[in-house]
N, CA, C and O of each residue as an XYZ file, in Angstrom:
792
protein
N     133.195     51.839     91.094
C     134.162     51.806     90.027
C     135.594     51.929     90.579
O     136.501     51.231     90.125
N     135.785     52.818     91.555
C     137.102     52.988     92.184
C     137.066     52.342     93.560
O     135.997     52.007     94.070
N     138.229     52.171     94.152
C     138.306     51.512     95.452
C     138.284     52.510     96.597
O     138.799     53.622     96.485
N     137.681     52.095     97.693
C     137.764     52.760     98.982
C     137.472     54.238     99.005
O     136.397     54.684     98.604
N     138.453     55.002     99.486
C     138.276     56.422     99.783
C     137.932     57.247     98.554
O     137.148     58.192     98.647
N     138.507     56.906     97.396
C     138.225     57.670     96.177
C     136.753     57.530     95.812
O     136.090     58.521     95.506
N     136.240     56.302     95.843
C     134.827     56.090     95.506
C     133.911     56.722     96.548
O     132.855     57.253     96.205
N     134.310     56.669     97.821
C     133.520     57.313     98.874
C     133.409     58.817     98.619
O     132.337     59.403     98.771
N     134.528     59.434     98.232
C     134.526     60.871     97.933
C     133.642     61.169     96.738
O     132.859     62.118     96.776
N     133.748     60.383     95.684
C     132.909     60.581     94.493
C     131.436     60.442     94.861
O     130.610     61.236     94.411
N     131.101     59.450     95.669
C     129.710     59.245     96.086
C     129.183     60.426     96.891
O     128.056     60.876     96.682
N     130.008     60.927     97.816
C     129.586     62.066     98.644
C     129.411     63.326     97.805
O     128.446     64.067     97.991
N     130.332     63.570     96.889
C     130.215     64.750     96.012
C     129.009     64.618     95.094
O     128.316     65.601     94.830
N     128.754     63.405     94.607
C     127.612     63.160     93.722
C     126.271     63.329     94.408
O     125.251     63.510     93.743
N     126.262     63.271     95.732
C     125.016     63.459     96.485
C     124.646     64.936     96.618
O     123.529     65.263     97.017
N     125.587     65.833     96.282
C     125.311     67.274     96.367
C     124.395     67.694     95.217
O     124.487     67.137     94.123
N     123.509     68.673     95.451
C     122.597     69.103     94.389
C     123.360     69.732     93.223
O     124.272     70.534     93.425
N     122.977     69.361     92.014
C     123.580     69.941     90.823
C     124.885     69.287     90.394
O     125.480     69.696     89.397
N     125.338     68.283     91.127
C     126.582     67.600     90.766
C     126.253     66.162     90.375
O     125.851     65.348     91.206
N     126.433     65.878     89.104
C     126.196     64.536     88.595
C     127.422     63.659     88.779
O     128.436     64.105     89.315
N     127.331     62.407     88.333
C     128.439     61.462     88.507
C     129.752     61.924     87.861
O     130.817     61.781     88.462
N     129.685     62.470     86.654
C     130.915     62.905     85.968
C     131.537     64.108     86.666
O     132.757     64.178     86.816
N     130.703     65.055     87.093
C     131.220     66.223     87.817
C     131.832     65.798     89.142
O     132.883     66.304     89.535
N     131.177     64.869     89.834
C     131.698     64.370     91.111
C     133.068     63.728     90.909
O     133.981     63.940     91.707
N     133.207     62.952     89.854
C     134.485     62.305     89.563
C     135.549     63.354     89.247
O     136.679     63.252     89.725
N     135.196     64.364     88.444
C     136.147     65.420     88.091
C     136.620     66.170     89.328
O     137.813     66.431     89.480
N     135.683     66.519     90.217
C     136.034     67.244     91.442
C     136.915     66.377     92.341
O     137.890     66.859     92.919
N     136.567     65.103     92.454
C     137.353     64.187     93.302
C     138.795     64.106     92.812
O     139.726     64.169     93.615
N     138.988     63.967     91.507
C     140.349     63.872     90.991
C     141.077     65.208     91.035
O     142.302     65.248     91.152
N     140.327     66.299     90.943
C     140.941     67.613     91.143
C     141.488     67.705     92.576
O     142.619     68.141     92.790
N     140.670     67.289     93.549
C     141.085     67.342     94.954
C     142.278     66.431     95.227
O     143.148     66.766     96.031
N     142.319     65.277     94.557
C     143.457     64.366     94.720
C     144.760     65.009     94.241
O     145.820     64.788     94.827
N     144.674     65.799     93.183
C     145.872     66.430     92.637
C     146.181     67.792     93.221
O     147.253     68.341     92.967
N     145.257     68.355     94.007
C     145.438     69.700     94.567
C     146.439     69.680     95.719
O     146.721     68.641     96.316
N     146.955     70.855     96.000
C     147.879     71.026     97.122
C     147.147     70.721     98.431
O     145.989     71.106     98.594
N     147.800     70.047     99.348
C     147.187     69.655    100.623
C     146.684     70.857    101.417
O     145.674     70.759    102.114
N     147.377     71.983    101.320
C     146.972     73.199    102.039
C     145.623     73.702    101.508
O     144.761     74.118    102.283
N     145.449     73.660    100.184
C     144.188     74.115     99.583
C     143.030     73.202     99.979
O     141.932     73.676    100.273
N     143.277     71.897     99.987
C     142.229     70.939    100.371
C     141.864     71.118    101.842
O     140.688     71.044    102.201
N     142.860     71.351    102.695
C     142.584     71.569    104.122
C     141.771     72.841    104.320
O     140.868     72.876    105.156
N     142.088     73.898    103.548
C     141.346     75.149    103.654
C     139.871     74.931    103.272
O     138.973     75.480    103.911
N     139.630     74.125    102.225
C     138.268     73.795    101.823
C     137.554     73.000    102.923
O     136.412     73.301    103.269
N     138.222     72.003    103.460
C     137.631     71.187    104.531
C     137.333     72.040    105.765
O     136.291     71.877    106.399
N     138.249     72.947    106.101
C     138.038     73.834    107.252
C     136.854     74.769    107.021
O     136.076     75.033    107.939
N     136.719     75.270    105.792
C     135.601     76.169    105.479
C     134.267     75.440    105.624
O     133.303     76.008    106.138
N     134.208     74.198    105.179
C     132.977     73.401    105.310
C     132.663     73.149    106.784
O     131.516     73.293    107.207
N     133.671     72.775    107.562
C     133.479     72.518    108.991
C     133.034     73.777    109.722
O     132.135     73.729    110.562
N     133.666     74.910    109.402
C     133.330     76.178    110.051
C     131.892     76.586    109.762
O     131.184     77.049    110.656
N     131.463     76.418    108.528
C     130.073     76.755    108.160
C     129.099     75.926    108.985
O     128.117     76.458    109.504
N     129.357     74.644    109.109
C     128.452     73.783    109.873
C     128.452     74.117    111.357
O     127.434     73.944    112.028
N     129.580     74.594    111.878
C     129.667     74.925    113.306
C     129.078     76.294    113.621
O     128.431     76.459    114.655
N     129.287     77.271    112.757
C     128.942     78.661    113.078
C     127.628     79.172    112.501
O     126.944     79.975    113.135
N     127.278     78.722    111.327
C     126.131     79.305    110.627
C     124.843     78.611    111.044
O     124.780     77.387    111.165
N     123.827     79.422    111.259
C     122.492     78.933    111.618
C     121.481     79.771    110.858
O     121.855     80.552    109.983
N     120.229     79.620    111.176
C     119.192     80.420    110.529
C     118.695     81.475    111.508
O     118.496     81.197    112.691
N     118.500     82.684    111.004
C     118.045     83.815    111.812
C     116.725     83.473    112.493
O     115.802     82.971    111.851
N     116.640     83.741    113.770
C     115.428     83.445    114.543
C     114.248     84.295    114.082
O     113.097     83.904    114.275
N     114.517     85.448    113.478
C     113.445     86.342    113.042
C     112.967     86.010    111.635
O     111.777     85.783    111.417
N     113.904     85.979    110.668
C     113.488     85.875    109.269
C     113.800     84.538    108.608
O     113.181     84.205    107.598
N     114.735     83.765    109.140
C     115.095     82.493    108.530
C     116.266     82.575    107.569
O     116.619     81.573    106.948
N     116.882     83.751    107.430
C     118.060     83.916    106.593
C     119.257     83.288    107.306
O     119.181     82.999    108.500
N     120.359     83.075    106.588
C     121.556     82.547    107.238
C     122.185     83.625    108.117
O     122.177     84.808    107.776
N     122.724     83.200    109.242
C     123.310     84.140    110.203
C     124.367     83.421    111.027
O     124.345     82.197    111.163
N     125.286     84.195    111.571
C     126.288     83.627    112.469
C     125.964     83.957    113.927
O     126.710     83.594    114.835
N     124.845     84.648    114.138
C     124.375     84.925    115.500
C     122.870     84.682    115.523
O     122.313     84.142    114.567
N     122.223     85.070    116.592
C     120.783     84.819    116.732
C     119.975     85.479    115.610
O     119.008     84.900    115.116
N     120.374     86.692    115.210
C     119.690     87.375    114.112
C     120.691     87.705    113.008
O     121.880     87.887    113.272
N     120.206     87.779    111.782
C     121.065     88.087    110.646
C     121.371     89.587    110.612
O     120.767     90.369    111.346
N     122.300     89.970    109.766
C     122.708     91.376    109.678
C     121.574     92.268    109.177
O     121.517     93.445    109.535
N     120.669     91.731    108.354
C     119.561     92.543    107.829
C     118.548     92.831    108.930
O     118.100     93.969    109.070
N     118.183     91.825    109.707
C     117.239     92.032    110.808
C     117.829     92.939    111.885
O     117.103     93.671    112.558
N     119.147     92.885    112.042
C     119.809     93.706    113.063
C     120.002     95.154    112.613
O     120.297     96.018    113.440
N     119.843     95.432    111.331
C     120.078     96.768    110.774
C     118.865     97.668    111.043
O     117.800     97.479    110.456
N     119.038     98.631    111.923
C     117.939     99.535    112.303
C     117.538    100.487    111.179
O     116.475    101.104    111.247
N     118.367    100.616    110.154
C     118.064    101.517    109.039
C     117.094    100.902    108.039
O     116.570    101.607    107.176
N     116.847     99.595    108.143
C     115.941     98.929    107.206
C     114.504     99.360    107.474
O     114.126     99.615    108.617
N     113.709     99.438    106.412
C     112.307     99.836    106.499
C     111.499     98.694    107.110
O     111.342     97.638    106.498
N     110.988     98.914    108.322
C     110.234     97.872    109.034
C     108.821     97.682    108.498
O     108.148     96.722    108.872
N     108.359     98.575    107.632
C     106.997     98.461    107.109
C     106.915     97.530    105.904
O     105.822     97.108    105.527
N     108.060     97.202    105.288
C     108.102     96.329    104.111
C     108.655     94.966    104.483
O     109.665     94.863    105.180
N     107.985     93.919    104.012
C     108.451     92.555    104.257
C     108.416     91.794    102.943
O     107.354     91.629    102.343
N     109.574     91.333    102.496
C     109.697     90.586    101.248
C     109.793     89.101    101.586
O     110.699     88.682    102.306
N     108.866     88.313    101.070
C     108.820     86.876    101.346
C     109.494     86.129    100.205
O     109.085     86.243     99.050
N     110.534     85.362    100.538
C     111.284     84.596     99.542
C     111.323     83.123     99.932
O     110.977     82.756    101.055
N     111.743     82.297     99.001
C     111.795     80.858     99.270
C     113.030     80.451    100.069
O     112.923     79.706    101.043
N     114.197     80.935     99.660
C     115.463     80.474    100.223
C     116.386     81.647    100.547
O     116.202     82.740    100.010
N     117.381     81.438    101.423
C     118.341     82.509    101.715
C     119.067     83.041    100.478
O     119.424     84.218    100.431
N     119.287     82.186     99.481
C     119.955     82.651     98.262
C     119.124     83.712     97.542
O     119.673     84.541     96.816
N     117.807     83.692     97.736
C     116.936     84.697     97.127
C     117.128     86.060     97.799
O     117.019     87.098     97.146
N     117.414     86.053     99.096
C     117.721     87.294     99.815
C     118.955     87.930     99.185
O     118.981     89.131     98.915
N     119.974     87.110     98.957
C     121.216     87.619     98.369
C     120.966     88.194     96.976
O     121.537     89.225     96.621
N     120.118     87.539     96.189
C     119.817     88.021     94.835
C     119.133     89.387     94.884
O     119.483     90.281     94.115
N     118.165     89.552     95.780
C     117.458     90.839     95.877
C     118.384     91.909     96.439
O     118.335     93.056     95.996
N     119.214     91.561     97.392
C     120.155     92.526     97.962
C     121.138     93.042     96.913
O     121.554     94.199     96.975
N     121.511     92.203     95.955
C     122.442     92.634     94.903
C     121.872     93.763     94.053
O     122.633     94.527     93.461
N     120.548     93.883     93.981
C     119.940     94.953     93.175
C     120.119     96.321     93.823
O     120.112     97.342     93.135
N     120.281     96.346     95.145
C     120.392     97.590     95.926
C     119.160     98.491     95.777
O     119.239     99.707     95.954
N     118.032     97.877     95.450
C     116.781     98.620     95.261
C     115.821     98.463     96.437
O     114.926     99.287     96.623
N     116.001     97.423     97.220
C     115.050     97.099     98.293
C     115.690     97.396     99.644
O     116.814     96.973     99.911
N     114.967     98.127    100.496
C     115.502     98.513    101.810
C     114.654     97.984    102.967
O     114.829     98.413    104.108
N     113.745     97.067    102.686
C     112.918     96.501    103.737
C     113.554     95.281    104.373
O     114.766     95.081    104.294
N     112.722     94.467    105.006
C     113.182     93.242    105.666
C     112.673     92.027    104.897
O     111.930     92.164    103.925
N     113.073     90.856    105.331
C     112.751     89.618    104.617
C     112.089     88.596    105.522
O     112.148     88.676    106.749
N     111.452     87.625    104.862
C     110.995     86.414    105.538
C     111.287     85.256    104.594
O     110.781     85.220    103.472
N     112.106     84.305    105.051
C     112.502     83.151    104.247
C     111.604     81.976    104.614
O     111.549     81.561    105.772
N     110.902     81.445    103.614
C     109.966     80.340    103.852
C     110.661     79.001    104.059
O     110.136     78.130    104.753
N     111.831     78.831    103.464
C     112.513     77.546    103.552
C     112.082     76.582    102.468
O     112.204     75.368    102.631
N     111.579     77.112    101.360
C     111.143     76.277    100.240
C     109.862     76.798     99.637
O     109.453     77.932     99.887
N     109.232     75.950     98.835
C     107.969     76.289     98.181
C     107.030     75.089     98.261
O     107.473     73.952     98.424
N     105.746     75.352     98.147
C     104.762     74.265     98.148
C     105.016     73.394     96.926
O     105.050     73.883     95.796
N     105.194     72.104     97.164
C     105.528     71.166     96.090
C     104.920     69.801     96.411
O     105.592     68.935     96.970
N     103.641     69.610     96.055
C     102.968     68.342     96.384
C     103.670     67.108     95.808
O     103.602     66.028     96.395
N     104.340     67.264     94.668
C     105.024     66.117     94.050
C     106.160     65.604     94.929
O     106.513     64.426     94.866
N     106.731     66.482     95.746
C     107.807     66.087     96.664
C     107.349     66.137     98.123
O     108.170     66.226     99.035
N     106.048     66.079     98.330
C     105.449     66.032     99.670
C     105.807     67.242    100.529
O     106.018     67.103    101.734
N     105.879     68.435     99.917
C     106.118     69.669    100.660
C     104.823     70.470    100.651
O     104.394     70.965     99.609
N     104.208     70.590    101.820
C     102.971     71.339    101.947
C     103.190     72.618    102.737
O     104.307     72.885    103.180
N     102.137     73.415    102.921
C     102.258     74.675    103.660
C     102.799     74.504    105.081
O     103.505     75.380    105.582
N     102.477     73.393    105.726
C     102.944     73.165    107.100
C     104.444     72.907    107.176
O     105.034     72.993    108.253
N     105.065     72.591    106.040
C     106.506     72.342    106.000
C     107.307     73.630    105.820
O     108.534     73.622    105.910
N     106.611     74.725    105.566
C     107.261     76.018    105.345
C     107.086     76.910    106.568
O     106.317     76.585    107.473
N     107.791     78.022    106.594
C     107.744     78.943    107.736
C     106.589     79.947    107.579
O     106.783     81.155    107.713
N     105.393     79.430    107.294
C     104.221     80.290    107.099
C     103.637     80.715    108.445
O     103.183     81.851    108.581
N     103.638     79.829    109.442
C     103.153     80.208    110.778
C     103.983     81.364    111.337
O     103.446     82.303    111.924
N     105.302     81.278    111.147
C     106.183     82.345    111.616
C     105.900     83.654    110.879
O     105.981     84.732    111.468
N     105.570     83.559    109.598
C     105.206     84.746    108.819
C     103.949     85.387    109.398
O     103.904     86.603    109.587
N     102.941     84.586    109.678
C     101.690     85.118    110.223
C     101.929     85.759    111.594
O     101.304     86.768    111.921
N     102.820     85.186    112.389
C     103.157     85.778    113.689
C     103.818     87.138    113.512
O     103.533     88.078    114.255
N     104.696     87.236    112.530
C     105.364     88.519    112.287
C     104.366     89.579    111.833
O     104.541     90.759    112.135
N     103.341     89.181    111.124
C     102.360     90.141    110.614
C     101.440     90.664    111.705
O     100.729     91.648    111.501
N     101.451     90.018    112.854
C     100.668     90.522    113.988
C     101.249     91.847    114.475
O     100.575     92.616    115.159
N     102.497     92.102    114.117
C     103.168     93.361    114.439
C     102.599     94.450    113.530
O     102.586     94.289    112.310
N     102.137     95.540    114.102
C     101.496     96.603    113.327
C     102.444     97.366    112.415
O     101.989     98.145    111.577
N     103.755     97.164    112.555
C     104.713     97.917    111.745
C     104.658     97.538    110.267
O     104.904     98.390    109.414
N     104.344     96.297    109.945
C     104.363     95.838    108.556
C     103.089     96.277    107.850
O     101.981     95.958    108.282
N     103.266     97.024    106.741
C     102.117     97.513    105.973
C     102.038     96.887    104.588
O     100.979     96.910    103.960
N     103.158     96.322    104.096
C     103.149     95.676    102.771
C     103.988     94.419    102.795
O     105.091     94.398    103.341
N     103.443     93.363    102.189
C     104.166     92.112    102.003
C     104.383     91.931    100.507
O     103.433     91.936     99.724
N     105.634     91.771    100.125
C     105.992     91.530     98.727
C     106.296     90.048     98.582
O     107.230     89.542     99.203
N     105.526     89.358     97.779
C     105.761     87.929     97.562
C     106.749     87.789     96.412
O     106.461     88.177     95.280
N     107.907     87.233     96.714
C     108.990     87.109     95.733
C     109.402     85.652     95.563
O     110.588     85.321     95.601
N     108.414     84.790     95.377
C     108.715     83.378     95.130
C     109.100     83.205     93.662
O     108.832     84.075     92.834
N     109.727     82.075     93.351
C     110.186     81.824     91.989
C     109.011     81.774     91.009
O     107.918     81.342     91.376
N     109.231     82.216     89.758
C     108.163     82.181     88.764
C     108.055     80.805     88.088
O     108.125     80.692     86.864
N     107.885     79.773     88.908
C     107.672     78.421     88.384
C     106.399     77.875     89.035
O     105.738     78.582     89.795
N     106.060     76.636     88.744
C     104.793     76.071     89.242
C     104.735     76.090     90.762
O     103.718     76.473     91.340
N     105.825     75.677     91.416
C     105.849     75.632     92.878
C     105.782     77.042     93.469
O     105.056     77.285     94.433
N     106.538     77.959     92.887
C     106.537     79.346     93.360
C     105.180     80.006     93.190
O     104.732     80.758     94.056
N     104.521     79.718     92.057
C     103.192     80.284     91.813
C     102.173     79.704     92.793
O     101.315     80.427     93.299
N     102.269     78.399     93.062
C     101.355     77.774     94.030
C     101.548     78.389     95.409
O     100.577     78.640     96.123
N     102.795     78.631     95.781
C     103.111     79.233     97.073
C     102.592     80.661     97.134
O     102.023     81.073     98.145
N     102.784     81.421     96.060
C     102.314     82.809     96.009
C     100.797     82.871     96.116
O     100.257     83.723     96.821
N     100.110     81.977     95.422
C      98.642     81.938     95.473
C      98.165     81.607     96.883
O      97.250     82.243     97.405
N      98.797     80.604     97.493
C      98.435     80.218     98.856
C      98.653     81.376     99.825
O      97.791     81.667    100.654
N      99.805     82.036     99.720
C     100.105     83.159    100.616
C      99.141     84.322    100.411
O      98.694     84.934    101.380
N      98.821     84.628     99.168
C      97.909     85.753     98.926
C      96.539     85.479     99.527
O      95.885     86.399    100.019
N      96.098     84.235     99.494
C      94.821     83.879    100.145
C      94.924     83.998    101.663
O      94.018     84.508    102.322
N      96.041     83.520    102.204
C      96.244     83.593    103.657
C      96.303     85.041    104.150
O      95.838     85.352    105.246
N      96.878     85.917    103.333
C      97.113     87.296    103.746
C      95.956     88.234    103.406
O      95.984     89.410    103.770
N      94.941     87.723    102.713
C      93.856     88.597    102.255
C      93.099     89.263    103.403
O      92.607     90.378    103.231
N      92.990     88.631    104.544
C      92.250     89.217    105.651
C      93.106     89.802    106.755
O      92.595     90.120    107.829
N      94.402     89.949    106.511
C      95.319     90.387    107.564
C      95.392     91.906    107.688
O      95.765     92.425    108.740
N      95.040     92.617    106.626
C      95.068     94.075    106.690
C      96.377     94.690    106.241
O      96.704     95.810    106.635
N      97.139     93.966    105.411
C      98.358     94.526    104.835
C      98.229     94.469    103.318
O      97.523     93.615    102.780
N      98.909     95.375    102.636
C      98.947     95.330    101.178
C      99.814     94.149    100.765
O     100.870     93.912    101.352
N      99.368     93.413     99.757
C     100.118     92.256     99.268
C     100.437     92.494     97.791
O      99.544     92.768     96.990
N     101.717     92.385     97.445
C     102.117     92.547     96.049
C     102.989     91.374     95.638
O     103.469     90.617     96.481
N     103.189     91.233     94.347
C     104.000     90.136     93.788
C     105.015     90.757     92.860
O     104.706     91.723     92.162
N     106.220     90.222     92.838
C     107.220     90.729     91.912
C     106.699     90.605     90.489
O     106.050     89.619     90.140
N     106.988     91.609     89.670
C     106.609     91.559     88.264
C     107.459     90.503     87.563
O     108.574     90.208     87.994
N     106.934     89.945     86.498
C     107.711     88.997     85.716
C     107.471     89.292     84.250
O     106.453     89.878     83.884
N     108.393     88.893     83.430
C     108.265     89.152     82.002
C     109.564     88.923     81.283
O     110.323     88.016     81.624
N     109.823     89.743     80.289
C     110.990     89.556     79.423
C     112.284     90.022     80.083
O     112.305     91.060     80.744
N     113.352     89.266     79.907
C     114.644     89.709     80.438
C     115.223     90.821     79.567
O     114.974     90.862     78.362
N     115.980     91.705     80.164
C     116.649     92.760     79.414
C     117.672     92.110     78.490
O     118.438     91.243     78.911
N     117.679     92.531     77.233
C     118.614     91.979     76.268
C     118.093     90.732     75.569
O     118.793     90.157     74.737
N     116.865     90.300     75.895
C     116.296     89.111     75.273
C     115.574     89.449     73.974
O     115.258     90.609     73.711
N     115.321     88.437     73.175
C     114.572     88.598     71.930
C     113.174     88.040     72.103
O     112.991     86.988     72.714
N     112.173     88.753     71.558
C     110.783     88.306     71.675
C     110.578     86.914     71.078
O     109.834     86.102     71.628
N     111.234     86.644     69.957
C     111.003     85.374     69.274
C     111.421     84.167     70.118
O     110.938     83.059     69.883
N     112.318     84.366     71.104
C     112.786     83.259     71.934
C     112.049     83.140     73.264
O     112.295     82.212     74.034
N     111.149     84.074     73.531
C     110.401     84.039     74.793
C     109.303     82.984     74.716
O     108.629     82.854     73.694
N     109.126     82.229     75.804
C     108.032     81.259     75.831
C     106.710     81.996     76.034
O     106.696     83.174     76.390
N     105.604     81.296     75.806
C     104.275     81.922     75.844
C     103.926     82.475     77.216
O     103.319     83.541     77.321
N     104.307     81.752     78.274
C     103.977     82.193     79.627
C     104.714     83.487     79.964
O     104.123     84.424     80.502
N     106.007     83.533     79.644
C     106.797     84.731     79.919
C     106.274     85.918     79.124
O     106.129     87.013     79.667
N     105.989     85.710     77.846
C     105.475     86.785     76.999
C     104.101     87.243     77.480
O     103.811     88.440     77.474
N     103.251     86.300     77.896
C     101.939     86.651     78.442
C     102.048     87.486     79.701
O     101.303     88.450     79.877
N     102.974     87.123     80.580
C     103.184     87.891     81.813
C     103.715     89.281     81.502
O     103.349     90.251     82.166
N     104.575     89.384     80.496
C     105.112     90.686     80.110
C     103.987     91.589     79.606
O     103.970     92.786     79.892
N     103.056     91.015     78.860
C     101.913     91.813     78.377
C     101.016     92.227     79.535
O     100.570     93.373     79.598
N     100.751     91.302     80.450
C      99.927     91.614     81.623
C     100.537     92.722     82.466
O      99.831     93.610     82.943
N     101.847     92.667     82.647
C     102.523     93.610     83.538
C     103.055     94.850     82.845
O     103.901     95.557     83.391
N     102.554     95.120     81.625
C     103.067     96.286     80.898
C     102.768     97.573     81.666
O     101.821     97.632     82.450
N     103.580     98.594     81.434
C     103.372     99.872     82.117
C     103.309    101.002     81.103
O     103.876    100.909     80.014
N     102.624    102.055     81.468
C     102.470    103.221     80.609
C     103.750    104.023     80.607
O     104.344    104.256     81.659
N     104.178    104.446     79.437
C     105.422    105.208     79.316
C     105.204    106.714     79.382
O     106.107    107.452     79.777
N     104.007    107.182     78.997
C     103.792    108.631     79.055
C     102.442    108.982     79.613
O     102.108    110.161     79.727
């Protein structure tokens, strides 16, 4: 629709996840009108991330050195290992300030529709880490969707003979939600995971 560099920018922005054609166009025109210093700072930040950031050799989280800050923290509980799909899930759990163990990032979830199988995930690395006698519990914290459930089921089967306790994050109703708006699966899980109050 546009000529040369403008269309190239729109195409590149549109290739990013979660950005459709209209959003890509809006961002492109925002950048065209923005101060050159601000655009350079954005470009430098993108370049720096690609040059400096890698994945932790131990857990698969994002890191600027061989190991991430969580794996390097000696105060973390080495007996707990929380398995998540992506590095963004580590950040979400860390925001709760409730978990003091370590993590293992799978790099995705089992998704046959998109040709992602167990061999495409960091499951071999997980099994290697479990050979260490320090880990006594694995918490499976995959997303509560079809792919996350398939991954959790696969992992629980794989871990059944390893000699560690395996648990799954509870799921159910969000705080502040109304029962009438909850879908059947969420409401069913909330009933399954109910706890005694007294």
